[in-house]
C-alpha positions as CSV (number, residue, x, y, z in Angstrom):
1,M,-9.2,-3.3,-4.0
2,I,-8.8,-1.9,-7.5
3,N,-11.4,-3.0,-10.1
4,L,-11.3,-1.8,-13.7
5,S,-14.3,-3.0,-15.8
6,N,-14.4,-2.7,-19.6
7,I,-12.2,0.4,-19.7
8,C,-11.9,2.1,-23.0
9,V,-9.9,5.3,-23.7
10,D,-10.3,7.1,-27.0
11,F,-8.3,10.2,-28.1
12,K,-10.0,12.4,-30.7
13,E,-8.4,15.3,-32.5
14,K,-10.1,17.4,-35.1
15,N,-9.6,16.1,-38.7
16,K,-7.6,13.1,-37.4
17,P,-8.7,9.5,-36.9
18,T,-9.7,8.4,-33.4
19,V,-6.9,6.7,-31.5
20,Q,-8.0,3.8,-29.2
21,A,-5.4,3.9,-26.5
22,V,-7.1,1.4,-24.3
23,K,-9.6,-1.2,-25.6
24,D,-12.1,-2.9,-23.2
25,V,-9.6,-3.7,-20.4
26,S,-10.9,-5.4,-17.3
27,L,-8.7,-6.4,-14.4
28,S,-8.5,-6.3,-10.6
29,V,-5.7,-5.7,-8.1
30,E,-5.9,-7.2,-4.6
31,K,-5.1,-5.3,-1.4
32,G,-1.4,-5.6,-0.6
33,E,-0.5,-6.8,-4.0
34,I,2.3,-5.6,-6.2
35,F,0.8,-5.7,-9.7
36,G,2.7,-5.1,-12.9
37,V,1.6,-3.8,-16.3
38,I,4.1,-4.4,-19.0
39,G,4.2,-3.5,-22.7
40,Y,6.2,-1.6,-25.3
41,S,5.8,2.1,-26.0
42,G,2.3,2.9,-27.2
43,A,0.7,-0.2,-25.7
44,G,-1.6,1.9,-23.6
45,K,-0.2,1.0,-20.2
46,S,0.5,4.6,-18.9
47,T,-3.0,5.7,-20.1
48,L,-4.5,2.8,-18.2
49,V,-2.7,3.6,-14.9
50,R,-3.8,7.2,-15.1
51,V,-7.4,5.9,-15.3
52,I,-7.0,4.4,-11.8
53,N,-7.0,7.8,-10.2
54,L,-9.0,9.5,-12.9
55,L,-6.2,11.7,-14.1
56,Q,-7.4,10.2,-17.4
57,R,-11.2,9.7,-17.6
58,P,-12.2,6.7,-19.6
59,T,-14.4,6.9,-22.7
60,A,-16.3,3.9,-21.3
61,G,-16.1,1.5,-18.4
62,S,-15.9,1.9,-14.6
63,I,-13.3,2.3,-11.9
64,H,-14.0,1.1,-8.4
65,I,-11.5,1.6,-5.5
66,N,-12.5,-0.3,-2.3
67,G,-16.0,-0.5,-3.8
68,T,-16.3,3.2,-4.5
69,D,-17.1,4.3,-8.0
70,L,-14.7,7.1,-8.6
71,A,-16.5,8.5,-11.6
72,A,-19.6,9.1,-9.4
73,L,-17.8,11.3,-6.9
74,K,-18.2,15.0,-6.7
75,P,-15.0,17.1,-7.4
76,K,-14.3,17.6,-3.7
77,E,-14.9,13.9,-2.9
78,L,-12.6,12.9,-5.8
79,R,-9.8,15.2,-4.5
80,E,-10.1,13.4,-1.1
81,A,-10.1,10.0,-2.7
82,R,-7.0,10.9,-4.8
83,K,-5.1,11.6,-1.6
84,K,-5.2,7.8,-0.9
85,I,-3.6,7.1,-4.3
86,G,0.1,8.2,-4.5
87,M,1.9,8.4,-7.7
88,I,5.6,8.4,-8.8
89,F,7.0,9.1,-12.2
90,Q,10.0,8.5,-14.4
91,G,11.0,12.2,-14.2
92,F,10.6,12.5,-10.4
93,N,8.6,15.8,-10.7
94,L,10.4,17.4,-7.8
95,M,10.3,21.1,-7.1
96,H,13.9,22.3,-7.7
97,A,13.6,25.5,-5.7
98,R,12.6,23.6,-2.5
99,T,14.7,21.4,-0.2
100,V,14.2,17.7,0.1
101,F,12.3,18.3,3.4
102,D,10.0,20.9,1.7
103,N,9.3,18.6,-1.2
104,V,8.2,15.8,1.1
105,A,6.2,18.2,3.3
106,Y,4.4,19.8,0.3
107,P,1.4,17.4,0.2
108,L,0.8,18.2,4.0
109,R,0.4,21.9,3.5
110,K,-3.4,21.6,4.0
111,S,-3.2,18.8,6.6
112,K,-4.7,19.3,10.0
113,L,-1.5,18.1,11.6
114,S,0.4,20.5,13.8
115,K,3.7,22.0,12.6
116,K,5.6,19.6,14.9
117,E,3.6,16.6,13.7
118,K,4.3,17.5,10.1
119,Q,8.0,17.8,10.8
120,E,8.0,14.5,12.6
121,K,6.2,12.8,9.8
122,V,8.5,14.2,7.1
123,R,11.6,13.1,9.0
124,N,10.1,9.6,9.5
125,L,9.5,9.3,5.8
126,L,13.0,10.5,4.9
127,K,14.3,7.8,7.3
128,L,12.1,5.2,5.7
129,V,13.7,6.0,2.3
130,G,17.2,6.3,3.6
131,L,17.6,10.1,3.2
132,E,17.4,11.3,6.7
133,D,20.7,13.2,6.2
134,K,19.5,15.0,3.1
135,E,16.6,17.1,4.4
136,N,18.3,20.4,3.7
137,V,19.7,19.5,0.3
138,Y,18.2,20.6,-3.0
139,P,17.2,18.1,-5.7
140,S,20.0,19.3,-8.0
141,Q,22.5,18.0,-5.5
142,L,21.0,14.5,-5.6
143,S,21.6,11.5,-7.8
144,G,18.8,10.0,-9.8
145,G,18.1,7.3,-7.3
146,Q,18.1,9.7,-4.4
147,K,15.6,11.9,-6.4
148,Q,13.3,9.0,-6.8
149,R,13.5,8.2,-3.1
150,V,12.4,11.7,-2.4
151,A,9.5,11.3,-4.8
152,I,8.5,8.0,-3.0
153,A,8.7,9.7,0.4
154,R,6.5,12.6,-0.9
155,S,4.0,10.2,-2.4
156,L,3.6,8.5,1.1
157,A,3.0,11.8,2.9
158,N,-0.8,11.5,2.8
159,D,-0.8,7.8,4.0
160,P,-2.0,6.4,0.6
161,E,-3.5,2.9,0.3
162,I,-2.3,2.7,-3.3
163,L,0.9,3.7,-5.0
164,L,1.1,4.0,-8.8
165,C,4.5,3.8,-10.4
166,D,4.7,4.9,-14.0
167,E,8.1,3.9,-15.4
168,A,9.6,4.9,-12.1
169,T,12.9,3.2,-12.7
170,S,13.3,3.7,-16.5
171,A,15.8,6.6,-16.1
172,L,18.0,4.7,-13.6
173,D,20.9,2.3,-14.0
174,P,20.4,-1.4,-13.1
175,T,22.0,-1.2,-9.6
176,T,20.0,1.9,-8.7
177,T,16.9,0.3,-10.1
178,T,17.3,-2.7,-7.8
179,S,17.7,-0.4,-4.8
180,I,14.5,1.4,-5.7
181,L,12.6,-1.8,-6.2
182,N,13.8,-3.1,-2.9
183,L,12.5,0.1,-1.3
184,L,9.1,-0.4,-2.9
185,K,9.0,-3.9,-1.6
186,K,9.8,-2.5,1.8
187,V,7.0,0.0,1.5
188,N,4.6,-2.7,0.4
189,K,5.6,-5.1,3.2
190,E,5.9,-2.6,6.1
191,L,3.1,-0.2,5.2
192,G,0.7,-2.7,3.5
193,I,0.4,-0.4,0.5
194,T,-0.9,-1.8,-2.8
195,I,1.4,-1.0,-5.7
196,V,0.8,-0.9,-9.4
197,I,3.9,-0.7,-11.5
198,I,4.0,0.3,-15.2
199,T,7.1,-0.7,-17.1
200,H,8.5,-1.9,-20.4
201,E,11.2,-4.0,-18.6
202,M,10.5,-7.6,-17.6
203,E,13.4,-7.5,-15.2
204,V,11.4,-5.1,-13.1
205,I,8.4,-7.5,-13.1
206,K,10.7,-10.4,-12.1
207,Q,12.2,-8.5,-9.2
208,I,9.1,-7.2,-7.5
209,C,5.6,-8.2,-8.9
210,H,3.2,-10.8,-7.7
211,R,1.1,-10.7,-10.8
212,V,1.4,-9.1,-14.2
213,A,-0.8,-8.0,-17.2
214,V,0.9,-7.8,-20.6
215,M,-0.5,-5.1,-22.9
216,E,-0.3,-4.7,-26.7
217,Q,-2.2,-2.2,-28.8
218,G,-4.4,-1.1,-25.9
219,Q,-5.4,-4.6,-24.9
220,V,-4.4,-7.0,-22.1
221,V,-3.2,-10.0,-24.1
222,E,-2.0,-12.1,-21.1
223,L,-2.6,-12.0,-17.3
224,G,-1.2,-14.2,-14.6
225,N,1.1,-14.6,-11.6
226,V,4.7,-14.0,-12.3
227,V,5.8,-17.6,-12.0
228,Q,3.1,-18.7,-14.4
229,I,4.0,-16.0,-16.9
230,F,7.7,-16.8,-16.9
231,S,7.4,-20.5,-16.9
232,R,4.7,-20.8,-19.5
233,P,4.2,-17.6,-21.6
234,Q,1.3,-18.0,-24.0
235,T,1.4,-15.1,-26.4
236,Q,4.3,-14.3,-28.7
237,L,4.7,-10.9,-27.1
238,T,5.1,-12.4,-23.6
239,K,7.5,-14.9,-25.0
240,D,9.6,-12.1,-26.4
241,F,9.7,-10.3,-23.0
242,V,10.6,-13.5,-21.2
243,Y,13.2,-14.6,-23.6
244,D,14.9,-11.2,-23.6
245,S,14.9,-10.9,-19.8
246,G,16.3,-14.4,-19.1
247,Q,19.1,-14.3,-21.7
248,L,17.3,-17.0,-23.6
249,Q,17.1,-15.0,-26.8
250,E,20.9,-14.4,-26.8
251,A,21.5,-18.1,-26.1
252,L,19.1,-19.1,-28.9
253,N,20.8,-16.8,-31.4
254,S,24.2,-18.2,-30.6
255,I,23.0,-21.8,-30.9
256,V,21.1,-21.3,-34.2
257,N,24.0,-19.4,-35.8
258,H,26.6,-21.8,-34.7
259,P,28.0,-24.0,-37.6
260,T,27.4,-27.1,-35.5
261,F,23.7,-26.5,-35.5
262,A,23.6,-26.1,-39.3
263,Q,25.3,-29.5,-39.8
264,K,22.7,-31.4,-37.7
265,Q,20.8,-34.1,-39.5
266,D,17.1,-35.1,-39.3
267,D,17.6,-37.0,-36.1
268,Y,18.0,-33.7,-34.1
269,S,15.6,-31.5,-32.1
270,L,16.2,-28.3,-30.2
271,I,14.0,-28.0,-27.2
272,R,13.2,-25.5,-24.4
273,L,12.2,-26.9,-21.1
274,S,10.6,-24.8,-18.3
275,Y,10.1,-26.2,-14.9
276,V,8.9,-24.8,-11.5
277,G,9.6,-25.6,-7.9
278,H,10.7,-29.1,-6.9
279,Q,11.1,-30.0,-10.6
280,T,14.3,-28.0,-10.7
281,S,16.0,-30.7,-8.6
282,E,14.7,-33.7,-10.5
283,P,17.3,-35.7,-12.6
284,I,14.9,-36.0,-15.5
285,L,17.4,-35.6,-18.3
286,S,19.8,-38.2,-16.9
287,R,17.0,-40.8,-17.4
288,I,16.4,-40.0,-21.1
289,Y,19.2,-42.0,-22.5
290,S,18.7,-45.1,-20.4
291,H,14.9,-45.1,-21.1
292,F,14.8,-44.1,-24.7
293,Q,18.4,-44.2,-26.1
294,V,18.2,-40.5,-27.0
295,D,21.3,-38.4,-26.5
296,T,20.8,-35.2,-24.6
297,N,23.0,-32.2,-24.6
298,I,22.4,-29.1,-22.4
299,L,23.1,-26.0,-24.4
300,F,21.9,-23.3,-22.0
301,G,20.4,-23.3,-18.5
302,N,19.4,-20.9,-15.7
303,I,17.4,-20.9,-12.5
304,E,15.8,-17.8,-11.1
305,V,13.8,-17.4,-7.8
306,L,10.5,-15.6,-8.4
307,N,8.2,-15.0,-5.5
308,D,10.3,-17.5,-3.5
309,T,9.7,-20.2,-6.2
310,P,12.6,-21.6,-8.3
311,V,11.9,-21.3,-12.0
312,G,14.3,-23.0,-14.4
313,N,14.9,-22.8,-18.2
314,L,16.9,-25.2,-20.3
315,I,17.7,-25.3,-23.9
316,I,18.7,-28.9,-24.9
317,S,19.3,-30.9,-28.0
318,L,17.9,-34.4,-28.4
319,E,19.5,-36.7,-30.9
320,G,18.1,-40.1,-32.0
321,P,15.3,-41.6,-34.1
322,E,12.2,-39.4,-34.3
323,A,10.0,-42.0,-32.6
324,S,12.4,-42.2,-29.6
325,R,12.6,-38.4,-29.3
326,K,8.8,-38.2,-29.3
327,K,8.7,-40.8,-26.5
328,A,11.3,-38.9,-24.6
329,L,9.4,-35.6,-24.8
330,D,6.2,-37.3,-23.7
331,Y,8.0,-38.7,-20.7
332,I,9.3,-35.2,-19.8
333,R,5.8,-33.7,-20.1
334,K,4.5,-36.3,-17.7
335,Q,7.0,-35.0,-15.1
336,Q,5.1,-31.7,-15.3
337,V,7.8,-29.9,-17.2
338,H,6.7,-27.5,-20.0
339,V,8.2,-28.5,-23.4
340,E,8.5,-26.1,-26.3
341,T,10.0,-27.5,-29.6
342,L,12.2,-24.8,-31.1
343,H,13.4,-26.8,-34.0
344,S,12.9,-30.3,-35.3
345,N,13.9,-32.1,-38.4
346,H,15.0,-28.8,-40.0
347,H,11.5,-27.6,-40.2
348,H,10.2,-24.2,-38.8
349,I,12.3,-22.2,-36.4
350,L,10.2,-20.3,-34.0
351,R,9.6,-16.6,-34.6
352,T,11.4,-15.9,-31.3
353,I,14.7,-17.2,-32.8
354,S,14.4,-15.7,-36.3
355,Q,13.5,-12.2,-34.9
356,G,16.6,-12.0,-32.8
357,A,19.0,-13.5,-35.4
């Protein structure tokens, strides 16, 4: 549905070096998908999402929506195309002098619908977002979460096929964030709207997205489905996001800084195991001692359900002769469990640990 090919965005200012905000990014988003783009501030993710509806024209590359090249459209045609691409922002962008009803009705001011049809549509949208009792209230009388619900209702007024969400939950507390994400999932499921979410919070990606692109310095450094990204992150940046979101980083810091860890001898390894689906119920660790005479101690563990798939993480210690530990890890890998050695024989501790310590 959305196809971005070799997108580059350069910002040029007089007497200043050119800033490459987006560098040769290509990605596609399927119809009905909830697609996430994550990165730290300055990664280029917000610039990239504004390219999708040509609020930001790229320096190079092409944008196709349902096969239509947006850059080839005439101004009037582009305005019509943009009506099918809704957008919500971190700051809500509501008109404070207008009521909730009038904010939602605003995009319909040039619609061919009758006055009665417009009123019915606005009230249906307010019901969808759970604000049917707030139509005569002004934005200043609403909470942050309610303001974002109004913004979502307004973005749906022209029956968009795509909804772009630029840090739409960043100003909200965790409980309100979850309620807004649940609403977006409802919009996606009931209306079939394709959603692109820009965020710097992996928790948002976990709760709602089907696939995710990780951006750093204007480039997509990793792309995959959410289960794949969380169970087997490839780049250090993605590992940082995953570790922070799943409390792994905090657990690692506690383990590494504990006196017991410092006293371990050369027969000790610290390991992270990541497993998916049915593997979460397999008694793999209980077999390690009987098969290889290696002592196993679980130091941290959690299981999360992502896209209806259980994804588990364990931090374990293995104690025993190096050859036996190697055989034990080979056995674990054969069970289709991802193995990451965090520390072994007092050699290198992964950057993930040392950064958080």
